[in-house]
PASEBA-1860 file (N, C-alpha, C; in nm, 3 decimals):
! residues 112
1> XXXXXXXX> -2.229/0.226/-1.104/-2.174/0.191/-1.208/-2.054/0.138/-1.072 ~ -1.961/0.018/-1.195/-1.870/-0.073/-1.121/-1.742/0.036/-1.079 ~ -1.705/0.003/-0.960/-1.602/0.076/-0.925/-1.454/0.131/-0.996 ~ -1.398/-0.021/-1.066/-1.325/-0.016/-1.152/-1.336/0.099/-1.282 ~ -1.453/0.112/-1.318/-1.546/0.175/-1.430/-1.499/0.343/-1.422 ~ -1.551/0.315/-1.284/-1.593/0.486/-1.187/-1.449/0.550/-1.213 ~ -1.362/0.443/-1.137/-1.216/0.529/-1.104/-1.151/0.518/-1.226 ~ -1.176/0.442/-1.345/-1.122/0.510/-1.516/-1.152/0.605/-1.545
9> XXXXXXXX> -1.331/0.625/-1.536/-1.378/0.743/-1.622/-1.355/0.879/-1.498 ~ -1.328/0.895/-1.395/-1.311/1.019/-1.297/-1.131/1.032/-1.342 ~ -1.064/0.942/-1.365/-0.943/0.966/-1.375/-0.925/1.023/-1.504 ~ -0.984/0.981/-1.612/-1.018/1.023/-1.763/-1.066/1.170/-1.762 ~ -1.150/1.216/-1.693/-1.213/1.353/-1.662/-1.096/1.445/-1.609 ~ -1.059/1.390/-1.551/-0.949/1.488/-1.441/-0.805/1.535/-1.542 ~ -0.790/1.387/-1.599/-0.652/1.445/-1.662/-0.703/1.566/-1.817 ~ -0.872/1.533/-1.839/-0.870/1.602/-1.960/-0.900/1.764/-1.913
17> XXXXXXXX> -0.925/1.771/-1.757/-0.985/1.903/-1.723/-0.870/1.960/-1.660 ~ -0.763/1.885/-1.601/-0.642/1.979/-1.569/-0.576/2.068/-1.629 ~ -0.548/2.097/-1.757/-0.495/2.167/-1.841/-0.584/2.274/-1.838 ~ -0.687/2.264/-1.836/-0.829/2.400/-1.874/-0.830/2.458/-1.742 ~ -0.836/2.440/-1.595/-0.886/2.486/-1.526/-0.776/2.505/-1.407 ~ -0.779/2.620/-1.315/-0.662/2.619/-1.200/-0.746/2.633/-1.067 ~ -0.656/2.517/-1.025/-0.706/2.461/-0.908/-0.851/2.360/-0.879 ~ -0.825/2.252/-0.969/-0.956/2.110/-0.924/-0.945/2.102/-0.835
25> XXXXXXXX> -1.056/2.068/-0.753/-1.096/2.026/-0.647/-1.209/1.909/-0.667 ~ -1.108/1.779/-0.635/-1.197/1.642/-0.593/-1.282/1.652/-0.445 ~ -1.393/1.597/-0.435/-1.482/1.547/-0.346/-1.507/1.384/-0.314 ~ -1.451/1.347/-0.217/-1.512/1.213/-0.206/-1.648/1.230/-0.145 ~ -1.723/1.079/-0.195/-1.860/1.055/-0.205/-1.868/1.026/-0.039 ~ -2.022/1.059/0.011/-2.040/0.980/0.152/-2.143/0.941/0.176 ~ -2.150/0.893/0.299/-2.310/0.834/0.333/-2.326/0.838/0.481 ~ -2.408/0.934/0.495/-2.436/0.954/0.624/-2.417/0.875/0.734
33> XXXXXXXX> -2.358/0.787/0.776/-2.378/0.683/0.848/-2.267/0.658/0.958 ~ -2.245/0.698/1.058/-2.144/0.667/1.166/-2.081/0.484/1.187 ~ -2.148/0.406/1.106/-2.110/0.233/1.139/-2.033/0.225/1.018 ~ -1.884/0.186/0.979/-1.852/0.215/0.883/-1.861/0.057/0.825 ~ -1.924/-0.043/0.882/-1.989/-0.194/0.837/-2.124/-0.148/0.774 ~ -2.201/-0.062/0.830/-2.282/-0.065/0.710/-2.264/-0.096/0.547 ~ -2.343/-0.160/0.472/-2.307/-0.192/0.336/-2.290/-0.065/0.265 ~ -2.393/0.017/0.259/-2.369/0.138/0.156/-2.224/0.197/0.239
41> XXXXXXXX> -2.227/0.244/0.355/-2.119/0.315/0.386/-1.964/0.275/0.366 ~ -1.984/0.111/0.361/-1.857/0.040/0.301/-1.845/0.071/0.200 ~ -1.955/0.093/0.108/-1.909/0.103/-0.063/-1.903/0.242/-0.110 ~ -1.927/0.332/-0.036/-1.893/0.453/-0.078/-1.736/0.492/0.015 ~ -1.696/0.422/0.079/-1.575/0.419/0.145/-1.495/0.383/0.023 ~ -1.553/0.247/-0.056/-1.444/0.207/-0.156/-1.423/0.326/-0.310 ~ -1.522/0.389/-0.281/-1.554/0.472/-0.427/-1.461/0.617/-0.348 ~ -1.429/0.642/-0.231/-1.413/0.757/-0.145/-1.234/0.727/-0.192
49> XXXXXXXX> -1.204/0.608/-0.172/-1.060/0.567/-0.174/-1.039/0.598/-0.320 ~ -1.119/0.538/-0.426/-1.063/0.557/-0.572/-1.061/0.749/-0.589 ~ -1.143/0.820/-0.539/-1.139/0.963/-0.525/-0.994/1.018/-0.484 ~ -0.934/0.957/-0.374/-0.826/0.989/-0.330/-0.717/0.951/-0.405 ~ -0.702/0.801/-0.458/-0.619/0.788/-0.540/-0.568/0.884/-0.633 ~ -0.679/0.915/-0.687/-0.692/0.994/-0.790/-0.637/1.128/-0.801 ~ -0.686/1.171/-0.688/-0.621/1.322/-0.652/-0.478/1.307/-0.621 ~ -0.406/1.210/-0.568/-0.262/1.197/-0.541/-0.221/1.167/-0.665
57> XXXXXXXX> -0.283/1.082/-0.747/-0.208/1.052/-0.880/-0.200/1.203/-0.967 ~ -0.332/1.302/-0.953/-0.310/1.374/-1.058/-0.278/1.494/-0.966 ~ -0.212/1.505/-0.865/-0.183/1.666/-0.778/-0.282/1.745/-0.781 ~ -0.439/1.660/-0.692/-0.535/1.785/-0.709/-0.539/1.801/-0.591 ~ -0.653/1.905/-0.526/-0.658/1.923/-0.377/-0.786/1.822/-0.381 ~ -0.780/1.760/-0.227/-0.911/1.683/-0.216/-0.966/1.744/-0.077 ~ -1.095/1.662/-0.098/-1.174/1.725/0.018/-1.262/1.575/0.056 ~ -1.251/1.585/0.198/-1.300/1.452/0.265/-1.403/1.468/0.323
65> XXXXXXXX> -1.505/1.445/0.213/-1.628/1.482/0.299/-1.661/1.344/0.391 ~ -1.630/1.227/0.373/-1.682/1.134/0.440/-1.615/1.180/0.588 ~ -1.454/1.200/0.563/-1.394/1.228/0.676/-1.520/1.320/0.804 ~ -1.512/1.434/0.689/-1.566/1.531/0.778/-1.674/1.504/0.862 ~ -1.805/1.452/0.781/-1.923/1.369/0.837/-1.891/1.266/1.008 ~ -1.784/1.170/0.973/-1.746/1.148/1.026/-1.697/1.180/1.169 ~ -1.642/1.307/1.179/-1.607/1.372/1.299/-1.763/1.410/1.376 ~ -1.802/1.459/1.273/-1.965/1.520/1.354/-2.043/1.396/1.384
73> XXXXXXXX> -2.040/1.281/1.344/-2.109/1.153/1.367/-2.063/1.113/1.444 ~ -1.933/1.139/1.577/-1.889/1.142/1.716/-1.981/1.142/1.785 ~ -2.064/1.258/1.778/-2.156/1.350/1.852/-2.272/1.387/1.872 ~ -2.303/1.330/1.690/-2.471/1.370/1.672/-2.555/1.227/1.589 ~ -2.625/1.205/1.563/-2.734/1.131/1.510/-2.734/1.149/1.360 ~ -2.678/1.053/1.302/-2.725/1.084/1.149/-2.846/1.178/1.095 ~ -2.947/1.129/1.185/-3.059/1.262/1.110/-3.066/1.397/1.114 ~ -2.948/1.400/1.239/-2.909/1.580/1.235/-2.832/1.629/1.121
81> XXXXXXXX> -2.794/1.518/1.041/-2.737/1.604/0.926/-2.765/1.568/0.755 ~ -2.866/1.450/0.793/-2.925/1.367/0.649/-3.072/1.295/0.730 ~ -3.168/1.318/0.686/-3.297/1.239/0.701/-3.290/1.105/0.726 ~ -3.216/1.113/0.535/-3.201/0.978/0.456/-3.104/0.963/0.454 ~ -2.936/1.026/0.528/-2.828/0.960/0.533/-2.744/0.976/0.389 ~ -2.850/1.084/0.319/-2.788/1.129/0.134/-2.766/1.264/0.160 ~ -2.949/1.330/0.172/-2.931/1.436/0.143/-2.923/1.539/0.234 ~ -2.843/1.609/0.283/-2.762/1.691/0.397/-2.899/1.817/0.403
89> XXXXXXXX> -2.937/1.788/0.513/-2.962/1.901/0.611/-2.918/2.029/0.614 ~ -2.943/2.134/0.632/-2.884/2.289/0.647/-2.745/2.241/0.742 ~ -2.785/2.166/0.833/-2.634/2.156/0.936/-2.543/2.071/0.813 ~ -2.558/2.024/0.764/-2.517/1.887/0.677/-2.407/1.972/0.557 ~ -2.516/2.092/0.512/-2.491/2.141/0.385/-2.357/2.237/0.430 ~ -2.380/2.306/0.596/-2.294/2.365/0.670/-2.160/2.350/0.645 ~ -2.169/2.205/0.661/-2.018/2.121/0.703/-1.978/2.106/0.590 ~ -2.020/2.067/0.498/-1.957/2.067/0.311/-1.906/2.188/0.308
97> XXXXXXXX> -1.963/2.289/0.328/-1.917/2.448/0.310/-1.793/2.474/0.349 ~ -1.823/2.420/0.456/-1.656/2.483/0.559/-1.584/2.405/0.531 ~ -1.593/2.285/0.510/-1.523/2.181/0.489/-1.408/2.215/0.344 ~ -1.504/2.268/0.284/-1.427/2.303/0.084/-1.386/2.424/0.151 ~ -1.422/2.519/0.217/-1.357/2.669/0.255/-1.214/2.628/0.363 ~ -1.239/2.553/0.424/-1.088/2.470/0.483/-1.030/2.443/0.425 ~ -1.039/2.382/0.288/-0.959/2.276/0.210/-0.882/2.379/0.120 ~ -0.903/2.466/0.076/-0.889/2.626/0.019/-0.854/2.707/0.041
105> XXXXXXXX> -0.814/2.682/0.235/-0.757/2.753/0.294/-0.799/2.900/0.276 ~ -0.949/2.941/0.279/-0.972/3.060/0.326/-0.993/3.125/0.407 ~ -0.963/3.230/0.398/-0.917/3.335/0.511/-1.046/3.321/0.587 ~ -1.082/3.328/0.673/-1.248/3.357/0.759/-1.226/3.487/0.825 ~ -1.327/3.572/0.843/-1.326/3.740/0.893/-1.221/3.694/1.045 ~ -1.152/3.804/1.045/-1.076/3.793/1.176/-0.885/3.683/1.198 ~ -0.962/3.658/1.079/-0.803/3.548/1.072/-0.698/3.616/0.972 ~ -0.560/3.577/1.026/-0.477/3.661/0.933/-0.369/3.553/0.861
END
């Protein structure tokens, strides 16, 4: 789907949904690749920027999944997180879950 169509469609869906739910959370798309110049990674970053614009405009919570993967990619090979850079391994899924829980300010055991 072209970027402009993606952004307009997502924005419309968010606008229609906001009055029906409490606490809408948007996630950026990701591509588990450490090189931001990689064509697919660069394209996902463009779509992620669209999600960020919508989250800001509609005042929704945002989970920046690409930023979370980028941090772990500083010390780990992409195959550790997803053998094909798209479908996460258990470690990649755990990172996504932890990033979401941190974004909603989940109180971990023992935290005040």
